[in-house]
C-alpha positions in Angstrom: 25.2 -1.1 60.1 21.4 -3.4 60.1 21.4 -6.9 60.4 20.7 -7.3 56.6 24.1 -5.3 55.8 25.8 -7.5 58.3 24.2 -11.0 56.8 25.8 -9.7 53.5 29.0 -9.2 55.2 29.0 -12.5 56.4 27.7 -14.4 53.0 30.7 -12.7 51.8 33.1 -13.6 53.6 32.0 -17.3 53.3 32.3 -16.6 49.7 35.9 -15.6 49.9 36.8 -18.4 52.6 35.1 -21.1 50.4 36.7 -19.5 46.8 40.0 -20.0 48.5 40.1 -23.5 50.0 38.9 -24.7 46.8 42.3 -22.8 45.4 44.2 -24.2 48.0 43.3 -27.9 47.4 42.7 -27.7 43.3 46.6 -26.0 43.3 48.0 -28.9 45.6 46.5 -31.5 43.3 47.8 -30.4 40.1 50.8 -31.4 38.2 51.1 -28.9 35.1 53.4 -26.0 37.0 51.7 -23.1 35.5 48.3 -24.1 36.4 49.3 -24.3 40.0 50.9 -21.2 40.0 47.9 -19.6 38.7 45.6 -21.4 41.3 48.3 -20.4 43.8 47.6 -16.9 42.9 43.7 -17.2 43.1 43.9 -18.1 46.6 46.3 -15.2 47.3 43.6 -13.1 45.5 40.8 -14.2 47.5 42.5 -14.2 50.5 43.5 -10.6 50.4 39.7 -9.6 49.5 38.4 -11.6 52.6 40.6 -9.3 54.5 39.6 -6.7 53.1 36.0 -7.0 53.9 37.0 -8.3 56.9 38.7 -4.8 57.8 35.1 -3.2 56.8 33.6 -4.0 60.3 
């Protein structure tokens, strides 16, 4: 893997980690049960994507 490709993967991992963190924080602040559940689903999805990208290495 070239250094440029590695930088791209690291960037993608950082984005997924950030999005997961945002979804988690938001779900903890929401009172609406439906929106809270949706944000938890997004958190889970970004966690899965993070792990998939990490497993490519």
